[in-house]
N, C-alpha and C positions, 0 to 999 in steps of 0.2 A: 500595553502589551508587551508580553517578552515571551521568545521563545529558549529555550532551554534544553538540557538534555532527560528526557523523563526517568522516576525515579519510582520505586516502587508505588507508592502512595499514586501515584496518577495513574497507572492500570484501569481501576475500574471507569476513571471516567470517558478513557480512552475505548473501553470494550462501551461503553453506554455510545459512545460515534460511532464506534465500529456497527453498533447494531441499526444506528440510522441507517448507516452509509449504506451499508446489507441490503435495507429494507426498499431502498432507492433503487436497486442494482434487480432486486425480485422483482420489481416492476416494469424492470427493462426486458427480463429475461427469467422465466421458471428454474433455469439453471441455476439457480443463485437461491433458490427454498435450501435453509438451514436445517441440519437435524435441527432436535430437542437441549441435545447438550452441550451446542456450539458457542454458547457464549463461554459456560467452561471451560472449555478449549479453548477457545481463542484468548482468553484469561490466560492459560497458567502457559499457553504459549507464547506470548505476549511480554510474562513476565521474565521466561528465561530467553529472552531476547536481549535483554537487558545485559546481562553478564557474557555475552559472548562480543570480542572486541573483534570481529569485524564487521559488527553490525551496529547504528548509529539507531535510537529511536527518540525523536524530540516533541518536544509537544507546545502549544503558544498557549499563554495563558495570561490572563484576565485576572488581577487581583492572582484566586488561588484556584480560580476554575478553568478547565481545562476545554480550551476553544477548537484545537482540533491539531492535528499528528500526521507525522512523517516516519515511517518506519525505513531504513535505507539498510543496504550490505552489502558489501564484496566479495564478488565469484569469480573463481577461478575457471577462466577456459580451457578445455581440453587442450592437449598440450600440442595439436595442432596449426594452432592460431598464432601469427606474429600478436596479437594482444596478450596479456598473460592472464589478465583479470578488466573486471568491468566492476562500475557502481550499479546497483540496482534498486531502484526504489518499489519497494515492496509492494506499498497500502499508503495511502493518503489519503485523511478526510476531515470535514470540517463541519463543527455543526451549518444543519440549514440558517438558522438565523444569523450565523457570521459569514456566509457565501458571499462572496463577489466585494468582498472589502479590503483586497490586499492581503490576507493570512494567507493563502496556499504559496503566495511570493514567497513571499516572508519566510514558511517554512522549506521551500523548494531552495530559495537561496542558500538558507543552512547547509542543508544537503551536499546541495552540487561545492559548497567551501569544503566541508569534511571531504569529499570524495577528493576535491582537488588537492589537499594537504597528505593524500594519498598515495599521490601519484598516478587519479586515474585516471584516464584519458576520453572514457567512453560510460555513458549513462544510458542505461536500460530500464524500460518498463511495459508493462503490461497495461491497456485501459480499454476497456465492454464497448463494443462496437455500437451498440447501441448507445451509450451515453454523452446527452448530448450536453451535457456540463464539463463533465469530463476532455473525450476530445479534442473541442477547443480550445483549452486551458492549454493543454500542453501542445500543444501546436503554437500557442502563442508567444510558449514562452522556449519556442527554437526546436523544438522534438519531429523527427520525421519519420515517416515510415519505413521502417527495414525489411519486416514480416508480416505476414499474415498468415493467422491462425486458423486453421476450417476444423472442420467439427463434422459428424456424422453419428445421428441417433440410431442404432440398431437397433430392432425390436425385441424382445427379452424370449428367452432360451426356451423354447417347449419343456416343461418334464414330460417324460413318462410315465404311467404308474407305477405303481409298488414292482 
């Protein structure tokens, strides 16, 4: 198994893993219900990331098969903070049959090495509050809570007659 920067040829398998990842999240919270064209949109977005110098997409490969991926980017803070920028782990997923084998840790280590090489001192991510796998993984790797994102679903607005 090897972790390498993703190439265009890896995008279709990344999309497949992402779809499995999103199915898992939808089972936790219906908010993660996707549009019919979500996979095609994700594929286009992911392919575009490969061209961005502030983004690193890594894949874990066994032979030629993609087993997992991580998408990382450098983001600028508003100019009011002491820190100029931070590393953001946008997305990370591993095929279900490869979870709990150290693959996520390998992907994370490579992403953190990339951030360090760019002088990044802080890395942030979002994890679904109801995710019983992801939240403990991130805590195990030293990530700490610093902000809670709350939401409120508003009732649909009423439409008046013609």
